[in-house]
C-alpha positions as YAML, in Angstrom:
chain: A
units: angstrom
residues:
- id: 1
  name: MET
  ca: [-38.03, 39.05, -18.56]
- id: 2
  name: LYS
  ca: [-34.56, 38.03, -18.15]
- id: 3
  name: THR
  ca: [-31.76, 40.36, -18.80]
- id: 4
  name: LEU
  ca: [-28.26, 40.30, -20.34]
- id: 5
  name: LYS
  ca: [-26.89, 40.69, -16.77]
- id: 6
  name: ASP
  ca: [-29.12, 37.80, -15.54]
- id: 7
  name: GLY
  ca: [-27.34, 35.84, -18.13]
- id: 8
  name: MET
  ca: [-24.66, 36.87, -17.83]
- id: 9
  name: LYS
  ca: [-24.76, 35.94, -13.73]
- id: 10
  name: LYS
  ca: [-25.90, 32.39, -14.97]
- id: 11
  name: SER
  ca: [-22.91, 32.31, -17.22]
- id: 12
  name: VAL
  ca: [-20.22, 32.89, -14.71]
- id: 13
  name: PHE
  ca: [-22.17, 30.68, -12.22]
- id: 14
  name: SER
  ca: [-22.05, 27.93, -14.88]
- id: 15
  name: PHE
  ca: [-18.47, 28.46, -15.06]
- id: 16
  name: LEU
  ca: [-17.59, 28.58, -11.76]
- id: 17
  name: VAL
  ca: [-19.63, 25.45, -11.08]
- id: 18
  name: VAL
  ca: [-17.76, 23.49, -14.11]
- id: 19
  name: LEU
  ca: [-14.17, 25.12, -12.88]
- id: 20
  name: PHE
  ca: [-14.70, 23.28, -9.30]
- id: 21
  name: PHE
  ca: [-15.04, 20.16, -10.87]
- id: 22
  name: PHE
  ca: [-12.58, 20.10, -12.75]
- id: 23
  name: THR
  ca: [-10.25, 21.28, -10.36]
- id: 24
  name: ASN
  ca: [-11.37, 18.81, -7.72]
- id: 25
  name: LEU
  ca: [-10.66, 16.12, -10.54]
- id: 26
  name: LEU
  ca: [-7.14, 17.65, -10.43]
- id: 27
  name: ALA
  ca: [-7.22, 17.75, -6.51]
- id: 28
  name: TYR
  ca: [-8.18, 14.55, -6.07]
- id: 29
  name: GLY
  ca: [-5.73, 13.20, -8.77]
- id: 30
  name: TYR
  ca: [-7.63, 10.48, -11.08]
- id: 31
  name: ASN
  ca: [-4.82, 8.65, -11.92]
- id: 32
  name: ASP
  ca: [-6.25, 5.17, -13.23]
- id: 33
  name: ILE
  ca: [-3.27, 3.36, -14.28]
- id: 34
  name: GLY
  ca: [-3.84, -0.22, -15.73]
- id: 35
  name: VAL
  ca: [-1.58, -3.03, -16.09]
- id: 36
  name: TYR
  ca: [-1.75, -4.70, -18.99]
- id: 37
  name: LYS
  ca: [-1.29, -7.81, -20.98]
- id: 38
  name: ASP
  ca: [-1.83, -9.30, -24.43]
- id: 39
  name: TYR
  ca: [-4.94, -6.08, -23.64]
- id: 40
  name: LYS
  ca: [-5.93, -7.70, -21.01]
- id: 41
  name: LYS
  ca: [-5.80, -5.78, -17.69]
- id: 42
  name: ILE
  ca: [-4.52, -7.61, -14.89]
- id: 43
  name: ALA
  ca: [-3.65, -5.27, -12.44]
- id: 44
  name: SER
  ca: [-4.00, -1.61, -11.61]
- id: 45
  name: GLY
  ca: [-1.85, 0.68, -9.48]
- id: 46
  name: ILE
  ca: [-0.20, 4.17, -8.27]
- id: 47
  name: LYS
  ca: [2.10, 6.94, -8.99]
- id: 48
  name: ILE
  ca: [4.06, 7.16, -5.43]
- id: 49
  name: SER
  ca: [6.20, 9.67, -6.91]
- id: 50
  name: LYS
  ca: [7.18, 11.59, -10.44]
- id: 51
  name: THR
  ca: [8.68, 8.31, -11.80]
- id: 52
  name: ILE
  ca: [7.91, 5.39, -9.10]
- id: 53
  name: PHE
  ca: [4.85, 3.53, -9.95]
- id: 54
  name: VAL
  ca: [3.98, 0.92, -7.14]
- id: 55
  name: THR
  ca: [1.38, -2.30, -8.02]
- id: 56
  name: LYS
  ca: [1.00, -5.96, -7.14]
- id: 57
  name: ASP
  ca: [4.11, -8.37, -6.84]
- id: 58
  name: SER
  ca: [1.94, -11.03, -8.78]
- id: 59
  name: ILE
  ca: [2.71, -8.98, -12.53]
- id: 60
  name: LEU
  ca: [5.81, -10.61, -12.79]
- id: 61
  name: ARG
  ca: [4.44, -13.67, -13.31]
- id: 62
  name: TYR
  ca: [3.99, -12.24, -16.56]
- id: 63
  name: ASN
  ca: [6.55, -11.42, -19.54]
- id: 64
  name: ASP
  ca: [6.35, -8.10, -21.39]
- id: 65
  name: PHE
  ca: [3.19, -6.19, -19.55]
- id: 66
  name: TYR
  ca: [2.27, -2.67, -20.02]
- id: 67
  name: LEU
  ca: [1.09, 0.39, -18.59]
- id: 68
  name: LYS
  ca: [-2.16, 2.01, -19.83]
- id: 69
  name: LYS
  ca: [-3.54, 5.80, -18.72]
- id: 70
  name: ASP
  ca: [-6.22, 6.63, -20.61]
- id: 71
  name: LYS
  ca: [-5.55, 6.15, -23.77]
- id: 72
  name: ASP
  ca: [-1.67, 5.74, -23.78]
- id: 73
  name: ILE
  ca: [0.90, 2.83, -23.52]
- id: 74
  name: TYR
  ca: [3.63, 2.63, -21.61]
- id: 75
  name: TYR
  ca: [6.36, -0.20, -21.97]
- id: 76
  name: ASN
  ca: [9.49, 1.35, -20.68]
- id: 77
  name: TYR
  ca: [9.98, 0.30, -17.14]
- id: 78
  name: ASP
  ca: [12.43, -0.76, -15.09]
- id: 79
  name: VAL
  ca: [11.48, -3.13, -12.27]
- id: 80
  name: ILE
  ca: [13.42, -1.47, -9.34]
- id: 81
  name: PHE
  ca: [12.53, -3.03, -5.63]
- id: 82
  name: VAL
  ca: [10.13, -6.06, -4.86]
- id: 83
  name: ASP
  ca: [8.96, -6.44, -1.13]
- id: 84
  name: ARG
  ca: [7.34, -10.01, -0.94]
- id: 85
  name: VAL
  ca: [6.09, -8.81, 2.56]
- id: 86
  name: ALA
  ca: [3.90, -6.41, 1.37]
- id: 87
  name: GLY
  ca: [2.91, -8.13, -2.15]
- id: 88
  name: LEU
  ca: [4.61, -4.86, -3.74]
- id: 89
  name: THR
  ca: [6.35, -4.01, -7.01]
- id: 90
  name: PHE
  ca: [8.35, -0.70, -7.67]
- id: 91
  name: LEU
  ca: [8.38, 0.19, -11.21]
- id: 92
  name: ARG
  ca: [10.47, 3.13, -12.41]
- id: 93
  name: ILE
  ca: [8.58, 4.96, -15.30]
- id: 94
  name: ASP
  ca: [8.13, 8.27, -16.19]
- id: 95
  name: ILE
  ca: [4.00, 8.42, -16.60]
- id: 96
  name: PRO
  ca: [2.62, 12.25, -17.29]
- id: 97
  name: GLY
  ca: [0.56, 12.94, -13.99]
- id: 98
  name: ASN
  ca: [1.05, 14.06, -10.09]
- id: 99
  name: SER
  ca: [1.51, 11.37, -7.80]
- id: 100
  name: VAL
  ca: [-1.23, 10.48, -5.56]
- id: 101
  name: SER
  ca: [-1.56, 12.18, -2.14]
- id: 102
  name: LEU
  ca: [-1.45, 10.08, 0.66]
- id: 103
  name: GLN
  ca: [-2.28, 11.83, 3.78]
- id: 104
  name: LYS
  ca: [-2.73, 10.09, 6.90]
- id: 105
  name: VAL
  ca: [-5.95, 8.02, 6.53]
- id: 106
  name: ARG
  ca: [-9.08, 9.26, 8.14]
- id: 107
  name: GLN
  ca: [-10.84, 6.51, 11.28]
- id: 108
  name: ILE
  ca: [-12.68, 4.25, 9.14]
- id: 109
  name: GLN
  ca: [-15.91, 2.95, 10.19]
- id: 110
  name: GLU
  ca: [-17.71, -0.63, 9.70]
- id: 111
  name: ASP
  ca: [-19.88, -0.04, 6.72]
- id: 112
  name: ASP
  ca: [-18.46, 2.99, 5.58]
- id: 113
  name: PRO
  ca: [-18.85, 3.15, 2.07]
- id: 114
  name: ILE
  ca: [-15.66, 2.63, 0.04]
- id: 115
  name: TYR
  ca: [-15.28, 3.95, -3.51]
- id: 116
  name: ILE
  ca: [-13.33, 3.43, -6.80]
- id: 117
  name: GLN
  ca: [-12.42, 5.68, -9.72]
- id: 118
  name: LYS
  ca: [-12.85, 4.82, -13.11]
- id: 119
  name: GLU
  ca: [-13.61, 7.19, -16.22]
- id: 120
  name: ASN
  ca: [-13.34, 9.86, -14.25]
- id: 121
  name: ARG
  ca: [-15.77, 9.24, -11.67]
- id: 122
  name: PHE
  ca: [-16.18, 7.92, -8.38]
- id: 123
  name: ILE
  ca: [-18.40, 4.74, -8.29]
- id: 124
  name: LYS
  ca: [-19.24, 3.37, -4.70]
- id: 125
  name: ILE
  ca: [-18.15, -0.45, -4.90]
- id: 126
  name: GLY
  ca: [-19.05, -1.64, -1.52]
- id: 127
  name: LYS
  ca: [-18.18, -1.28, 2.34]
- id: 128
  name: TYR
  ca: [-15.41, -1.24, 5.06]
- id: 129
  name: LEU
  ca: [-15.91, -4.72, 7.27]
- id: 130
  name: LYS
  ca: [-13.25, -4.32, 9.99]
- id: 131
  name: LYS
  ca: [-9.68, -4.43, 10.59]
- id: 132
  name: ILE
  ca: [-7.86, -7.41, 10.30]
- id: 133
  name: LYS
  ca: [-4.39, -7.73, 11.51]
- id: 134
  name: GLY
  ca: [-3.23, -4.18, 10.45]
- id: 135
  name: TYR
  ca: [-4.96, -4.92, 6.97]
- id: 136
  name: GLY
  ca: [-8.39, -3.55, 5.42]
- id: 137
  name: LEU
  ca: [-11.24, -5.59, 4.73]
- id: 138
  name: LEU
  ca: [-13.73, -4.61, 1.87]
- id: 139
  name: LYS
  ca: [-17.00, -6.32, 1.03]
- id: 140
  name: SER
  ca: [-17.96, -6.02, -2.24]
- id: 141
  name: GLU
  ca: [-19.95, -8.15, -5.27]
- id: 142
  name: SER
  ca: [-17.79, -5.51, -8.27]
- id: 143
  name: LYS
  ca: [-16.46, -7.32, -11.05]
- id: 144
  name: ASP
  ca: [-14.62, -4.41, -11.59]
- id: 145
  name: LEU
  ca: [-11.69, -4.31, -9.52]
- id: 146
  name: TYR
  ca: [-8.16, -5.55, -9.60]
- id: 147
  name: ALA
  ca: [-5.01, -6.34, -7.58]
- id: 148
  name: ALA
  ca: [-3.15, -2.71, -6.62]
- id: 149
  name: MET
  ca: [-6.69, -1.01, -7.80]
- id: 150
  name: PRO
  ca: [-6.70, 2.13, -4.85]
- id: 151
  name: LEU
  ca: [-10.08, 2.26, -2.72]
- id: 152
  name: PHE
  ca: [-11.02, 5.78, -1.56]
- id: 153
  name: ASP
  ca: [-13.42, 6.86, 1.14]
- id: 154
  name: LYS
  ca: [-16.70, 9.14, 1.29]
- id: 155
  name: HIS
  ca: [-14.63, 11.99, 1.28]
- id: 156
  name: LYS
  ca: [-12.47, 11.39, -2.05]
- id: 157
  name: LYS
  ca: [-9.25, 10.02, 0.40]
- id: 158
  name: ILE
  ca: [-7.22, 7.05, -0.78]
- id: 159
  name: ILE
  ca: [-7.48, 4.56, 2.01]
- id: 160
  name: GLY
  ca: [-5.35, 1.94, 0.46]
- id: 161
  name: ILE
  ca: [-5.09, -0.26, -2.15]
- id: 162
  name: ILE
  ca: [-6.30, -4.05, -3.12]
- id: 163
  name: LEU
  ca: [-4.11, -6.72, -2.71]
- id: 164
  name: GLY
  ca: [-6.17, -9.69, -3.32]
- id: 165
  name: TYR
  ca: [-9.48, -12.22, -2.36]
- id: 166
  name: PHE
  ca: [-9.57, -13.02, 1.03]
- id: 167
  name: GLN
  ca: [-12.91, -15.22, 0.92]
- id: 168
  name: LYS
  ca: [-16.51, -14.81, -0.59]
- id: 169
  name: ASN
  ca: [-17.16, -10.95, -1.52]
- id: 170
  name: GLN
  ca: [-14.10, -9.92, 0.69]
- id: 171
  name: TYR
  ca: [-10.88, -8.20, -0.34]
- id: 172
  name: ILE
  ca: [-7.96, -7.56, 1.78]
- id: 173
  name: PHE
  ca: [-6.43, -4.27, 1.16]
- id: 174
  name: LEU
  ca: [-3.30, -2.35, 2.31]
- id: 175
  name: LYS
  ca: [-3.85, 0.93, 4.19]
- id: 176
  name: SER
  ca: [-2.68, 4.31, 3.14]
- id: 177
  name: PRO
  ca: [-0.32, 4.66, 6.20]
- id: 178
  name: ILE
  ca: [2.02, 1.78, 4.93]
- id: 179
  name: LEU
  ca: [1.68, 3.31, 1.82]
- id: 180
  name: ASN
  ca: [2.89, 6.30, 2.67]
- id: 181
  name: PHE
  ca: [5.76, 4.55, 4.70]
- id: 182
  name: TYR
  ca: [7.35, 3.34, 1.24]
- id: 183
  name: LYS
  ca: [6.68, 7.31, -0.44]
- id: 184
  name: LYS
  ca: [8.67, 8.86, 1.85]
- id: 185
  name: ASN
  ca: [11.30, 5.97, 2.35]
- id: 186
  name: ILE
  ca: [11.75, 4.52, -1.02]
- id: 187
  name: ASN
  ca: [15.40, 6.08, -1.41]
- id: 188
  name: THR
  ca: [16.68, 4.59, 1.42]
- id: 189
  name: ILE
  ca: [14.89, 1.67, 0.86]
- id: 190
  name: LEU
  ca: [16.46, 0.74, -2.33]
- id: 191
  name: LYS
  ca: [19.94, 2.21, -0.77]
- id: 192
  name: LYS
  ca: [20.31, 0.35, 2.30]
- id: 193
  name: GLY
  ca: [17.67, -2.13, 2.63]
- id: 194
  name: LYS
  ca: [17.00, -4.02, 5.72]
- id: 195
  name: PRO
  ca: [19.20, -6.40, 8.35]
- id: 196
  name: ARG
  ca: [19.42, -9.72, 7.38]
- id: 197
  name: LEU
  ca: [18.39, -11.13, 10.66]
- id: 198
  name: ASN
  ca: [18.32, -15.20, 9.22]
- id: 199
  name: ILE
  ca: [14.79, -15.90, 10.41]
- id: 200
  name: ILE
  ca: [11.15, -16.87, 9.05]
- id: 201
  name: VAL
  ca: [8.43, -15.80, 10.22]
- id: 202
  name: THR
  ca: [4.88, -16.07, 10.19]
- id: 203
  name: GLU
  ca: [1.74, -14.32, 10.81]
- id: 204
  name: LEU
  ca: [-0.48, -15.16, 14.58]
- id: 205
  name: TRP
  ca: [-3.98, -14.17, 13.34]
- id: 206
  name: LYS
  ca: [-5.68, -14.49, 16.95]
- id: 207
  name: GLU
  ca: [-3.14, -12.15, 18.92]
- id: 208
  name: ASN
  ca: [-0.38, -9.47, 18.49]
- id: 209
  name: GLY
  ca: [2.94, -10.31, 17.39]
- id: 210
  name: ILE
  ca: [5.15, -12.65, 14.70]
- id: 211
  name: LYS
  ca: [5.97, -15.98, 15.36]
- id: 212
  name: ILE
  ca: [9.75, -17.56, 14.37]
- id: 213
  name: ILE
  ca: [9.37, -21.12, 12.58]
- id: 214
  name: LYS
  ca: [13.13, -21.45, 11.47]
- id: 215
  name: SER
  ca: [15.84, -19.78, 12.70]
- id: 216
  name: TYR
  ca: [19.55, -19.69, 11.52]
- id: 217
  name: ASN
  ca: [20.36, -16.94, 14.13]
- id: 218
  name: ASN
  ca: [21.77, -17.68, 17.49]
- id: 219
  name: LYS
  ca: [19.82, -14.86, 19.50]
- id: 220
  name: PHE
  ca: [16.47, -16.36, 18.25]
- id: 221
  name: LYS
  ca: [14.87, -20.03, 18.52]
- id: 222
  name: VAL
  ca: [11.91, -21.02, 17.12]
- id: 223
  name: GLY
  ca: [8.20, -20.57, 18.80]
- id: 224
  name: ASP
  ca: [9.77, -16.95, 19.57]
- id: 225
  name: VAL
  ca: [7.10, -14.24, 19.08]
- id: 226
  name: ILE
  ca: [8.60, -10.77, 18.26]
- id: 227
  name: TYR
  ca: [6.04, -8.45, 19.65]
- id: 228
  name: LYS
  ca: [7.89, -4.57, 19.75]
- id: 229
  name: ILE
  ca: [10.80, -3.85, 17.75]
- id: 230
  name: GLU
  ca: [12.54, -0.18, 19.27]
- id: 231
  name: SER
  ca: [9.96, 1.98, 19.92]
- id: 232
  name: SER
  ca: [7.37, 0.25, 17.78]
- id: 233
  name: SER
  ca: [4.49, -2.42, 18.54]
- id: 234
  name: ILE
  ca: [4.32, -5.44, 15.89]
- id: 235
  name: ASP
  ca: [1.46, -6.77, 15.17]
- id: 236
  name: ASN
  ca: [1.36, -8.30, 12.33]
- id: 237
  name: VAL
  ca: [4.49, -9.55, 9.83]
- id: 238
  name: LEU
  ca: [3.79, -5.83, 7.93]
- id: 239
  name: ASP
  ca: [4.81, -3.75, 11.17]
- id: 240
  name: PHE
  ca: [8.00, -6.37, 11.23]
- id: 241
  name: ASN
  ca: [8.76, -5.31, 7.50]
- id: 242
  name: ILE
  ca: [8.55, -1.75, 8.04]
- id: 243
  name: SER
  ca: [10.66, -1.82, 11.65]
- id: 244
  name: LEU
  ca: [13.78, -3.50, 9.83]
- id: 245
  name: PHE
  ca: [13.74, -0.80, 7.35]
- id: 246
  name: ARG
  ca: [13.14, 2.04, 9.87]
- id: 247
  name: TYR
  ca: [15.86, 1.27, 12.14]
- id: 248
  name: ASN
  ca: [18.09, -0.19, 9.62]
- id: 249
  name: LEU
  ca: [21.02, 2.48, 10.03]
- id: 250
  name: ASN
  ca: [20.77, 1.97, 14.00]
- id: 251
  name: ASN
  ca: [23.94, 0.57, 15.12]
- id: 252
  name: GLU
  ca: [22.13, -1.95, 17.48]
- id: 253
  name: ILE
  ca: [18.31, -2.62, 17.18]
- id: 254
  name: LYS
  ca: [16.59, -3.82, 20.69]
- id: 255
  name: PHE
  ca: [13.64, -6.78, 19.86]
- id: 256
  name: TRP
  ca: [11.21, -7.60, 22.39]
- id: 257
  name: ILE
  ca: [10.12, -11.40, 22.43]
- id: 258
  name: LYS
  ca: [7.93, -13.79, 24.27]
- id: 259
  name: ARG
  ca: [9.39, -17.26, 24.37]
- id: 260
  name: GLY
  ca: [7.54, -19.91, 26.49]
- id: 261
  name: GLU
  ca: [5.87, -17.82, 29.29]
- id: 262
  name: SER
  ca: [9.14, -15.53, 29.41]
- id: 263
  name: ASN
  ca: [9.19, -11.86, 28.13]
- id: 264
  name: LYS
  ca: [13.43, -11.54, 27.13]
- id: 265
  name: THR
  ca: [15.29, -8.59, 25.01]
- id: 266
  name: VAL
  ca: [17.43, -9.45, 22.02]
- id: 267
  name: ILE
  ca: [19.52, -7.07, 20.70]
- id: 268
  name: ILE
  ca: [21.33, -7.52, 17.33]
- id: 269
  name: ARG
  ca: [24.62, -5.15, 16.51]
- id: 270
  name: ARG
  ca: [25.32, -3.81, 13.14]
- id: 271
  name: ARG
  ca: [28.17, -5.75, 11.30]
- id: 272
  name: GLU
  ca: [27.43, -8.62, 13.68]
- id: 273
  name: LYS
  ca: [27.24, -12.18, 13.03]
- id: 274
  name: TYR
  ca: [23.73, -13.54, 12.79]
- id: 275
  name: GLU
  ca: [24.22, -17.05, 11.43]
- id: 276
  name: ARG
  ca: [23.92, -19.97, 13.66]
- id: 277
  name: LYS
  ca: [27.26, -21.60, 14.20]
...
C-alpha cells in the first residue's frame, strides 16, 4: 500500500527530473533563430554575444528580411560586418536569450552522429564524414537543413554551422573553433580589420597552403604558395583570413611561401606600400 511519504518521494523525483530537463534546455541554450523573407525561412544562425547574430552572407541577396525566434519577429537590425571569405554576415540586433557556448570542439570521428535542434528537441540528421581542408563534411538526407544552422555532436555541443551544399546528400560546415575566434575578436575586427595585401588567393584542395593567382604587390608573385604566417600554419583560405586578422596589430608580419622549388620568407611592415609600382 502506497503511503503519503512514498507519494511525496515520487513527486519530488518527478519534479527533479523535470527541473533537470529544463535546466539542460537552458544549459544547451536552445536558440533556434531563423532568418525569414516573405514568411519563408531562408537561413538560420546563432548569437555570439548579447547583441551580435551571425548568419550566412547569402541573406544579403534579399531585401527586408527579418529574424524570428519562437513566435517573436525582429526587424530592427544593422549589418555591421560581412566576411566573404568565411561566408558570414554579422548583424547587430537585440534578441532575448543567451549567446551560444563555443568551447573547444571535441574530437569528431568519421561516422559520428550529428544533430540539429528543432522545437526544443535534438534530432539526429546525419553523420560526420571527414575533414576537408579545415571544413567539416556532413552527410544527411534531411529536408530541415538551412544555411548557418548550428550542428551538434552527441554531447549536445555545437560543432559548427552549415555553410552550404557540397554534393549529393553532403554539406560543408564551418567548425566551431573558427566561430569562437570571431566571437572573441569581433570588436577588434570591427575596429582594425586586416592588412590590405593586394593579392588574390585560391584554395589548394589537394595540398596545404593557399595559392596566389593575382598580385598587385611587388613582394608576392603569381603562383606563390603561402603555407605559414608568423607561427600559424596555413592549411586553407580560412586560416589565411584569420591570421591576417590575428596579426594585423603587429609592426611587421612574416610570411613563409613556396616559390617554384624554393622556400622563401616575405616580411610586410606596417604602413608599407603594398602596390606594385
